[in-house]
Residue frames as qw, qx, qy, qz and C-alpha x, y, z in Angstrom:
[[0.267, -0.632, 0.093, 0.722, 7.93, 5.82, 13.07],
 [0.518, 0.789, 0.012, -0.331, 7.82, 8.00, 9.95],
 [0.854, 0.252, 0.206, 0.407, 9.88, 6.95, 6.95],
 [0.390, 0.352, 0.004, 0.851, 10.87, 10.62, 6.51],
 [0.300, -0.845, -0.431, 0.101, 10.37, 13.50, 8.92],
 [0.368, 0.276, -0.126, 0.879, 11.45, 17.07, 9.60],
 [0.178, -0.584, -0.564, 0.556, 10.41, 19.38, 12.44],
 [0.087, 0.363, 0.303, 0.877, 8.51, 22.54, 11.72],
 [0.236, 0.026, 0.373, -0.897, 6.00, 24.97, 13.15],
 [0.763, 0.230, 0.172, -0.579, 3.27, 23.32, 11.12],
 [0.350, -0.225, 0.890, 0.185, 3.44, 19.69, 10.01],
 [0.699, 0.320, -0.274, -0.578, 2.17, 18.24, 6.74],
 [0.690, -0.174, 0.697, -0.092, 1.57, 14.50, 6.90],
 [0.468, 0.446, -0.598, -0.473, 2.25, 12.10, 4.06],
 [0.751, -0.056, 0.615, -0.235, 0.85, 8.59, 3.53],
 [0.544, 0.555, -0.512, -0.366, 2.42, 6.47, 0.77],
 [0.972, -0.085, 0.208, -0.070, 2.68, 2.72, 0.13],
 [0.092, 0.788, -0.589, -0.152, 6.46, 2.67, -0.24],
 [0.135, -0.219, 0.965, 0.054, 6.48, -1.12, 0.18],
 [0.459, -0.055, -0.644, -0.609, 4.05, -3.52, -1.48],
 [0.726, -0.383, -0.521, -0.233, 2.90, -5.46, 1.59],
 [0.454, -0.686, 0.372, -0.429, 2.90, -5.76, 5.37],
 [0.282, 0.296, -0.896, 0.175, 4.96, -8.41, 7.14],
 [0.759, -0.374, -0.355, -0.399, 2.54, -11.00, 8.54],
 [0.063, 0.378, -0.752, 0.537, 3.09, -11.66, 12.24],
 [0.659, -0.393, -0.618, -0.168, 1.53, -14.22, 14.57],
 [0.177, -0.582, 0.399, -0.686, 0.98, -12.74, 18.03],
 [0.457, -0.098, -0.857, 0.219, 1.14, -14.98, 21.08],
 [0.414, -0.717, -0.201, -0.523, -0.60, -12.41, 23.32],
 [0.782, -0.465, -0.263, 0.321, 1.91, -13.17, 26.06],
 [0.447, -0.291, 0.031, 0.845, 4.04, -10.14, 25.19],
 [0.226, 0.728, 0.110, -0.638, 3.37, -6.68, 23.81],
 [0.749, 0.514, 0.378, 0.178, 2.76, -6.97, 20.04],
 [0.451, -0.224, 0.290, 0.814, 5.47, -5.56, 17.83],
 [0.316, 0.645, 0.044, -0.694, 4.59, -2.55, 15.68],
 [0.811, 0.501, 0.299, -0.026, 3.70, -3.28, 12.05],
 [0.270, -0.569, 0.528, 0.569, 6.57, -3.52, 9.59],
 [0.678, 0.600, -0.115, -0.409, 6.76, -3.69, 5.81],
 [0.615, -0.227, 0.696, 0.293, 8.24, -6.34, 3.57],
 [0.666, 0.568, 0.457, 0.158, 8.66, -7.08, -0.11],
 [0.515, 0.235, 0.229, 0.792, 10.12, -4.90, -2.82],
 [0.060, -0.489, -0.194, 0.849, 10.02, -1.11, -2.81],
 [0.391, 0.750, 0.523, 0.107, 7.37, 0.63, -4.89],
 [0.456, -0.044, 0.133, 0.879, 9.54, 3.13, -6.74],
 [0.036, -0.605, -0.421, -0.675, 6.56, 5.23, -7.86],
 [0.512, -0.787, -0.338, -0.057, 5.42, 5.75, -4.27],
 [0.652, -0.394, -0.051, 0.646, 8.96, 6.55, -3.17],
 [0.301, 0.266, 0.277, 0.873, 9.19, 9.21, -5.88],
 [0.252, -0.744, -0.415, -0.460, 5.90, 10.71, -4.72],
 [0.632, -0.690, -0.237, 0.263, 7.20, 10.94, -1.17],
 [0.561, -0.189, 0.113, 0.798, 10.42, 12.57, -2.31],
 [0.118, 0.517, 0.392, 0.752, 8.42, 15.00, -4.47],
 [0.424, -0.819, -0.360, -0.144, 6.45, 16.04, -1.38],
 [0.646, -0.524, -0.058, 0.552, 9.70, 16.67, 0.51],
 [0.425, 0.150, 0.288, 0.845, 11.05, 18.73, -2.39],
 [0.086, -0.709, -0.427, -0.555, 7.88, 20.85, -2.51],
 [0.535, -0.800, -0.253, 0.101, 8.00, 21.59, 1.22],
 [0.626, -0.330, 0.085, 0.701, 11.69, 22.52, 1.05],
 [0.267, 0.394, 0.368, 0.798, 10.97, 24.87, -1.87],
 [0.289, -0.822, -0.373, -0.319, 8.22, 26.56, 0.17],
 [0.640, -0.676, -0.122, 0.345, 10.52, 26.93, 3.18],
 [0.568, -0.141, 0.219, 0.781, 13.30, 28.41, 1.03],
 [0.167, 0.631, 0.435, 0.620, 10.97, 30.93, -0.60],
 [0.155, -0.154, -0.339, 0.915, 10.75, 34.49, 0.74],
 [0.331, -0.053, -0.240, -0.911, 7.33, 35.01, -0.82],
 [0.527, -0.241, -0.747, -0.327, 5.20, 31.91, -0.23],
 [0.665, -0.658, -0.350, -0.054, 5.14, 31.54, 3.58],
 [0.325, 0.581, -0.402, 0.629, 7.69, 34.04, 4.97],
 [0.252, -0.482, 0.523, -0.656, 8.57, 33.50, 8.62],
 [0.863, -0.131, 0.276, -0.403, 6.93, 30.07, 8.77],
 [0.082, 0.427, -0.888, -0.147, 8.73, 26.76, 8.61],
 [0.884, 0.015, -0.115, -0.452, 6.78, 23.75, 7.42],
 [0.259, -0.397, 0.879, -0.047, 7.73, 20.28, 8.58],
 [0.751, 0.138, -0.427, -0.485, 6.61, 16.85, 7.43],
 [0.496, -0.241, 0.809, -0.203, 5.97, 13.33, 8.65],
 [0.650, 0.328, -0.476, -0.494, 5.79, 10.80, 5.83],
 [0.633, -0.222, 0.695, -0.259, 4.67, 7.26, 6.66],
 [0.284, 0.208, -0.851, -0.389, 4.88, 3.98, 4.76],
 [0.735, -0.077, 0.227, -0.634, 1.52, 2.15, 4.84],
 [0.279, -0.203, 0.931, 0.115, 2.91, -1.09, 3.33],
 [0.418, -0.035, -0.587, -0.692, -0.20, -0.99, 1.08],
 [0.308, -0.278, -0.889, 0.194, -2.08, -2.29, 4.13],
 [0.335, -0.690, -0.325, -0.553, -5.37, -0.96, 5.51],
 [0.718, -0.602, -0.302, 0.176, -4.44, -1.91, 9.08],
 [0.581, -0.143, -0.045, 0.800, -1.11, -0.07, 8.84],
 [0.064, 0.472, 0.269, 0.837, -2.83, 2.93, 7.23],
 [0.512, -0.728, -0.356, -0.285, -5.27, 3.05, 10.13],
 [0.727, -0.441, -0.192, 0.489, -2.39, 2.85, 12.59],
 [0.412, 0.141, 0.115, 0.893, -0.69, 5.72, 10.76],
 [0.165, -0.667, -0.361, -0.630, -3.90, 7.79, 10.88],
 [0.628, -0.728, -0.271, 0.047, -3.97, 7.56, 14.67],
 [0.665, -0.213, -0.026, 0.715, -0.30, 8.49, 14.81],
 [0.217, 0.344, 0.235, 0.883, -0.92, 11.58, 12.72],
 [0.361, -0.718, -0.383, -0.455, -4.02, 12.50, 14.73],
 [0.696, -0.698, -0.165, 0.039, -2.55, 12.04, 18.19],
 [0.097, 0.843, -0.493, 0.193, 1.17, 12.55, 17.74],
 [0.834, 0.110, -0.513, 0.169, 3.91, 10.30, 19.05],
 [0.112, 0.485, -0.545, 0.675, 5.16, 12.14, 22.14],
 [0.574, -0.387, -0.720, 0.036, 4.27, 10.02, 25.22],
 [0.282, -0.188, -0.447, 0.828, 5.00, 12.97, 27.57],
 [0.054, -0.807, -0.568, -0.152, 1.87, 14.90, 28.54],
 [0.241, 0.394, -0.105, 0.881, 2.46, 18.65, 28.58],
 [0.363, -0.684, -0.573, 0.268, 1.51, 20.47, 31.78],
 [0.256, -0.397, -0.087, 0.877, 1.28, 24.08, 32.82],
 [0.329, 0.794, 0.320, -0.399, 0.02, 27.06, 30.88],
 [0.001, -0.660, 0.486, 0.572, 2.57, 27.06, 28.08],
 [0.635, 0.224, 0.727, 0.135, 0.98, 24.44, 25.85],
 [0.172, 0.536, -0.347, -0.750, 1.32, 25.27, 22.16],
 [0.818, 0.412, 0.331, -0.228, -0.37, 24.07, 19.01],
 [0.287, 0.749, -0.532, -0.271, 2.85, 24.40, 17.06],
 [0.049, -0.360, 0.928, 0.088, 4.00, 21.19, 15.42],
 [0.625, 0.238, 0.651, -0.359, 0.53, 19.70, 15.02],
 [0.305, 0.138, 0.784, 0.523, -0.47, 18.05, 11.76],
 [0.285, 0.399, 0.076, -0.868, -2.45, 20.55, 9.70],
 [0.787, 0.418, -0.051, -0.452, -3.27, 18.25, 6.78],
 [0.619, -0.241, 0.726, 0.177, -2.21, 15.01, 5.12],
 [0.483, 0.523, -0.467, -0.524, -1.32, 14.10, 1.54],
 [0.089, 0.139, -0.982, -0.088, -2.30, 10.59, 0.44],
 [0.604, -0.304, 0.703, 0.222, -3.10, 7.82, 0.30],
 [0.138, 0.384, -0.651, -0.640, -2.39, 6.38, -3.12],
 [0.243, -0.185, -0.899, -0.314, -5.31, 3.94, -3.12],
 [0.439, -0.460, -0.262, -0.726, -8.94, 4.06, -2.14],
 [0.750, -0.427, -0.504, -0.032, -9.37, 1.52, 0.66],
 [0.539, -0.194, -0.384, 0.724, -6.63, 2.98, 2.91],
 [0.009, -0.243, -0.049, -0.969, -8.00, 6.45, 2.16],
 [0.567, -0.501, -0.445, -0.480, -11.44, 5.33, 3.34],
 [0.723, -0.399, -0.475, 0.305, -10.02, 4.07, 6.63],
 [0.397, -0.044, -0.194, 0.896, -7.93, 7.19, 7.19],
 [0.160, -0.374, -0.236, -0.882, -10.80, 9.55, 6.28],
 [0.614, -0.560, -0.504, -0.233, -13.13, 7.94, 8.80],
 [0.638, -0.398, -0.351, 0.558, -10.58, 8.71, 11.53],
 [0.294, 0.028, 0.031, 0.955, -9.72, 12.22, 10.32],
 [0.141, -0.591, -0.536, -0.587, -13.32, 13.35, 9.75],
 [0.479, -0.770, -0.418, 0.047, -14.29, 14.00, 13.41],
 [0.546, -0.520, -0.023, 0.656, -11.04, 15.92, 13.93],
 [0.353, 0.915, 0.103, -0.165, -11.49, 18.05, 10.78],
 [0.395, -0.533, 0.563, 0.493, -8.09, 17.00, 9.45],
 [0.669, 0.608, -0.120, -0.410, -8.08, 17.29, 5.64],
 [0.658, -0.153, 0.672, 0.303, -6.81, 14.35, 3.59],
 [0.468, 0.723, -0.192, -0.470, -5.86, 15.32, 0.04],
 [0.763, -0.057, 0.613, 0.199, -5.25, 12.31, -2.22],
 [0.165, 0.591, -0.499, -0.612, -3.51, 12.33, -5.56],
 [0.263, 0.232, -0.874, -0.336, -4.56, 8.80, -6.54],
 [0.218, 0.232, 0.884, -0.342, -7.59, 7.51, -4.57],
 [0.210, 0.032, -0.476, -0.853, -10.25, 7.38, -7.26],
 [0.047, -0.375, -0.924, 0.057, -13.16, 5.37, -5.79],
 [0.183, -0.498, -0.351, -0.771, -16.41, 7.21, -6.51],
 [0.574, -0.594, -0.562, 0.055, -17.56, 6.28, -3.00],
 [0.488, -0.281, -0.264, 0.783, -15.17, 8.86, -1.56],
 [0.013, 0.342, 0.255, 0.904, -17.21, 11.66, -3.14],
 [0.470, -0.658, -0.560, -0.181, -19.86, 11.16, -0.44],
 [0.119, 0.529, -0.325, 0.775, -19.31, 14.23, 1.77],
 [0.705, -0.542, 0.011, -0.458, -21.60, 12.93, 4.50],
 [0.963, -0.208, -0.071, 0.155, -19.27, 9.99, 5.09],
 [0.723, -0.041, 0.040, 0.688, -15.99, 11.68, 4.16],
 [0.037, 0.969, 0.238, -0.057, -16.37, 15.42, 4.88],
 [0.236, -0.859, 0.334, 0.308, -12.62, 16.15, 4.99],
 [0.688, -0.019, 0.594, 0.417, -11.54, 14.06, 1.99],
 [0.382, 0.824, -0.102, -0.406, -10.35, 15.88, -1.14],
 [0.765, -0.023, 0.508, 0.395, -8.47, 14.76, -4.24],
 [0.086, 0.675, -0.330, -0.655, -6.69, 16.11, -7.27],
 [0.016, 0.107, -0.892, -0.440, -7.76, 13.27, -9.58],
 [0.616, -0.077, -0.234, -0.748, -11.23, 12.52, -11.02],
 [0.660, -0.146, 0.638, -0.368, -13.30, 9.72, -9.52],
 [0.261, -0.075, 0.917, 0.293, -13.67, 6.33, -11.21],
 [0.487, 0.601, 0.522, -0.360, -17.16, 7.26, -12.36],
 [0.393, 0.807, -0.202, -0.392, -15.58, 9.12, -15.27],
 [0.069, -0.508, 0.825, 0.239, -12.81, 6.60, -15.87],
 [0.480, 0.158, 0.859, -0.087, -15.23, 3.66, -16.11],
 [0.540, 0.723, 0.295, -0.314, -17.30, 5.48, -18.70],
 [0.227, 0.792, -0.463, -0.325, -14.17, 6.39, -20.70],
 [0.276, -0.306, 0.903, 0.123, -12.90, 2.80, -20.61],
 [0.573, 0.401, 0.697, -0.160, -16.21, 1.50, -21.96],
 [0.470, 0.832, 0.022, -0.296, -16.14, 4.03, -24.82],
 [0.012, -0.679, 0.687, 0.259, -12.50, 3.12, -25.55],
 [0.445, -0.040, 0.894, 0.032, -13.33, -0.59, -25.76],
 [0.571, 0.625, 0.494, -0.200, -16.27, 0.10, -28.07],
 [0.248, 0.850, -0.260, -0.385, -14.16, 2.41, -30.27],
 [0.002, -0.518, 0.820, 0.244, -11.72, -0.41, -31.05],
 [0.734, 0.109, -0.455, -0.493, -14.48, -2.93, -31.65],
 [0.203, 0.142, -0.924, 0.290, -13.77, -5.20, -28.67],
 [0.622, -0.282, -0.120, -0.720, -17.30, -6.39, -28.01],
 [0.931, -0.229, -0.279, -0.050, -16.28, -9.67, -26.30],
 [0.178, 0.679, -0.514, 0.493, -13.94, -9.03, -23.36],
 [0.683, -0.311, -0.592, 0.295, -12.69, -10.35, -20.05],
 [0.206, -0.824, 0.081, -0.522, -12.65, -8.33, -16.83],
 [0.698, -0.132, -0.518, 0.477, -10.17, -8.52, -13.94],
 [0.162, -0.807, 0.045, -0.565, -10.30, -6.36, -10.82],
 [0.209, 0.259, -0.713, 0.617, -8.73, -5.96, -7.40],
 [0.494, -0.547, -0.673, -0.065, -10.85, -7.26, -4.54],
 [0.269, -0.241, -0.352, 0.864, -10.82, -3.83, -2.87],
 [0.200, 0.738, 0.405, -0.501, -13.10, -0.79, -2.71],
 [0.084, 0.593, -0.415, -0.685, -11.21, 0.62, -5.70],
 [0.011, 0.117, -0.897, -0.427, -11.56, -2.52, -7.81],
 [0.133, 0.441, 0.880, -0.121, -15.10, -3.50, -6.85],
 [0.195, 0.753, 0.314, -0.544, -16.63, -0.05, -7.27],
 [0.082, 0.566, -0.475, -0.669, -14.62, 0.70, -10.40],
 [0.038, -0.005, 0.933, 0.357, -15.52, -2.59, -12.08],
 [0.197, 0.569, 0.753, -0.265, -19.21, -2.22, -11.15],
 [0.207, 0.751, 0.034, -0.626, -19.24, 1.20, -12.83],
 [0.042, 0.412, -0.709, -0.570, -17.42, -0.17, -15.88],
 [0.151, 0.203, 0.959, 0.126, -19.78, -3.15, -16.30],
 [0.248, 0.699, 0.526, -0.415, -22.77, -0.82, -16.16],
 [0.186, 0.725, -0.249, -0.614, -21.22, 1.47, -18.78],
 [0.073, -0.251, 0.872, 0.415, -20.14, -1.50, -20.93],
 [0.291, 0.417, 0.856, -0.095, -23.69, -2.90, -20.93],
 [0.285, 0.788, 0.230, -0.495, -24.99, 0.43, -22.24],
 [0.141, 0.660, -0.525, -0.519, -22.39, 0.31, -25.02],
 [0.907, 0.272, -0.107, -0.303, -23.44, -3.22, -26.08],
 [0.271, 0.565, -0.767, 0.137, -20.22, -4.88, -24.85],
 [0.924, -0.240, -0.223, -0.198, -20.39, -8.49, -23.68],
 [0.177, -0.683, 0.658, -0.263, -18.22, -9.74, -20.82],
 [0.734, 0.116, -0.662, -0.094, -17.05, -13.36, -20.95],
 [0.715, -0.349, -0.519, 0.314, -15.85, -13.47, -17.32],
 [0.136, -0.838, 0.219, -0.481, -15.16, -11.29, -14.29],
 [0.828, -0.168, -0.418, 0.334, -12.46, -12.39, -11.85],
 [0.172, -0.887, 0.204, -0.377, -11.08, -10.69, -8.74],
 [0.839, -0.176, -0.346, 0.382, -8.22, -11.28, -6.33],
 [0.217, -0.953, 0.172, -0.121, -5.98, -9.45, -3.88],
 [0.412, 0.655, -0.598, 0.208, -2.23, -9.60, -3.43],
 [0.289, -0.417, 0.749, -0.427, -2.51, -11.38, -0.06],
 [0.908, 0.070, 0.030, -0.413, -4.69, -14.18, -1.48],
 [0.755, -0.253, 0.581, 0.169, -3.21, -17.70, -1.61],
 [0.049, -0.421, 0.663, 0.617, -1.15, -18.46, -4.70],
 [0.257, 0.271, 0.915, 0.152, -3.81, -20.94, -5.77],
 [0.259, 0.773, 0.441, -0.376, -6.32, -18.10, -6.15],
 [0.109, 0.741, -0.337, -0.570, -4.01, -16.16, -8.48],
 [0.177, -0.166, 0.896, 0.371, -3.34, -19.36, -10.42],
 [0.328, 0.519, 0.781, -0.114, -7.08, -19.83, -10.87],
 [0.251, 0.840, 0.101, -0.471, -7.46, -16.32, -12.30],
 [0.019, -0.571, 0.644, 0.509, -4.52, -16.94, -14.64],
 [0.285, 0.097, 0.935, 0.187, -6.09, -20.22, -15.83],
 [0.361, 0.710, 0.529, -0.292, -9.37, -18.44, -16.63],
 [0.177, 0.805, -0.248, -0.509, -7.43, -15.99, -18.80],
 [0.147, -0.355, 0.842, 0.379, -5.56, -18.81, -20.57],
 [0.290, 0.287, 0.911, 0.062, -8.76, -20.73, -21.35],
 [0.303, 0.684, 0.356, -0.560, -10.86, -17.75, -22.40],
 [0.554, 0.468, 0.520, 0.451, -11.71, -16.78, -25.96],
 [0.042, 0.989, 0.137, -0.037, -11.79, -13.02, -25.30],
 [0.718, 0.288, -0.063, 0.630, -8.65, -11.39, -26.64],
 [0.041, 0.603, -0.140, 0.785, -9.17, -8.07, -24.79],
 [0.559, -0.453, -0.614, 0.324, -9.04, -7.77, -20.99],
 [0.123, -0.782, 0.041, -0.610, -10.06, -4.73, -18.96],
 [0.650, -0.177, -0.572, 0.468, -8.12, -4.67, -15.70],
 [0.278, -0.810, 0.013, -0.516, -9.44, -2.40, -12.95],
 [0.904, -0.265, -0.231, 0.243, -6.62, -3.32, -10.68],
 [0.315, -0.911, 0.245, 0.103, -3.84, -1.94, -8.48],
 [0.437, 0.707, -0.556, 0.002, -0.20, -2.16, -9.51],
 [0.268, -0.444, 0.817, -0.252, 0.75, -4.52, -6.68],
 [0.767, 0.149, 0.540, -0.313, -1.98, -6.96, -7.74],
 [0.755, 0.628, -0.084, -0.169, -1.36, -6.93, -11.49],
 [0.099, 0.707, -0.699, 0.039, 2.34, -7.50, -10.80],
 [0.489, -0.204, 0.823, -0.203, 1.55, -10.86, -9.18],
 [0.782, 0.432, 0.359, -0.269, -0.85, -11.83, -11.96],
 [0.530, 0.759, -0.356, -0.131, 1.72, -11.07, -14.67],
 [0.121, -0.554, 0.819, -0.092, 4.33, -13.12, -12.83],
 [0.647, 0.058, 0.722, -0.237, 1.93, -16.07, -12.72],
 [0.734, 0.622, 0.137, -0.236, 0.98, -15.70, -16.40],
 [0.268, 0.772, -0.565, -0.113, 4.65, -15.61, -17.36],
 [0.490, -0.313, 0.809, -0.083, 5.07, -19.10, -15.92],
 [0.397, 0.269, 0.842, 0.249, 2.82, -20.43, -18.69],
 [0.112, 0.253, -0.147, -0.950, 1.96, -17.64, -21.14],
 [0.528, 0.519, 0.593, -0.318, -1.57, -17.41, -22.47],
 [0.491, 0.526, 0.480, 0.502, -2.41, -16.71, -26.12],
 [0.226, 0.172, 0.013, 0.959, -1.84, -13.04, -27.07],
 [0.152, -0.749, -0.623, 0.166, -4.07, -10.69, -25.11],
 [0.147, 0.562, 0.069, 0.811, -4.80, -6.97, -25.37],
 [0.378, -0.468, -0.599, 0.528, -4.76, -5.36, -21.91],
 [0.049, -0.709, -0.188, -0.678, -6.77, -2.22, -21.20],
 [0.510, -0.202, -0.598, 0.584, -5.58, -0.90, -17.86],
 [0.257, -0.916, -0.296, -0.084, -7.01, 1.49, -15.30],
 [0.137, 0.862, -0.293, 0.391, -4.90, 4.29, -13.89],
 [0.755, -0.605, 0.228, -0.109, -4.05, 2.11, -10.87],
 [0.788, -0.270, 0.439, 0.337, -1.32, 0.23, -12.75],
 [0.680, 0.603, 0.270, 0.319, -1.03, 1.56, -16.30],
 [0.108, 0.952, -0.150, 0.246, 0.85, 4.67, -15.09],
 [0.717, -0.599, 0.326, 0.145, 3.45, 2.64, -13.18],
 [0.368, 0.779, -0.478, -0.169, 6.77, 2.99, -14.99],
 [0.417, -0.400, 0.816, -0.027, 7.93, -0.36, -13.61],
 [0.746, 0.331, 0.571, -0.093, 5.70, -2.11, -16.12],
 [0.012, -0.504, 0.564, 0.654, 7.81, -2.17, -19.23],
 [0.648, 0.316, -0.354, -0.596, 6.70, -3.51, -22.58],
 [0.383, 0.204, -0.900, -0.040, 7.97, -6.99, -21.80],
 [0.251, 0.067, 0.773, -0.579, 5.31, -7.28, -19.07],
 [0.621, 0.320, 0.082, -0.711, 2.50, -7.08, -21.57],
 [0.504, 0.000, 0.858, 0.099, 1.26, -10.34, -23.02]]
């Protein structure tokens, strides 16, 4: 079910990772599987984005000039930062939730989802876009930056209000060169966002004459031993600057692991995926 919803003549969908992860369940296949649920702490940035969407729709409905005589509604879902949940949500938004099949000649298109805002990361947006494409449902993302999503043959109904990582990777390489960090480490999320973004950065860094001591990747659902391994690489390395093309939920786990046994001082250069998260205060930086 939606985290927030309101009826209207036309529905705007919302897809936000309000929680950091999905609750892992083991199905016995002897009963009907339970629907996916979220666990972990609340992502306050995503919650604010969802509330901002609600505020915008209410302002439109209260205006006598923007859409007079039309009431917009919304259905905002929590994806738990999970691709499988995001895909489940995409089908919900495409098909609706009413199990009753309408009959007769009075069927109406009112209340259908006209478009969707989200998601806040690239991999869920890829999954959702592949489902929405054949139905011509637009997905407008404010934060999915993977350059792969610019391919209109694969994602004809995907749009965004933020530049792709092609430009960010180039800017990060120029920033690193500007400050004279020619020997760096590289950390990235093991997702479409992290892999594509880091590949673009490494190509740009090579052109700028920047040497990379190591590249390490992980994802928030990896075993703790994997995150410990990445932290150990950082502790043993000689590079004092680290470029992190990584999501906020992933860097949060890495910082927690590094805080257990702090490494020598490091300069972090972050991508937009986590550097804009207000939850990361100065005491998180090493």
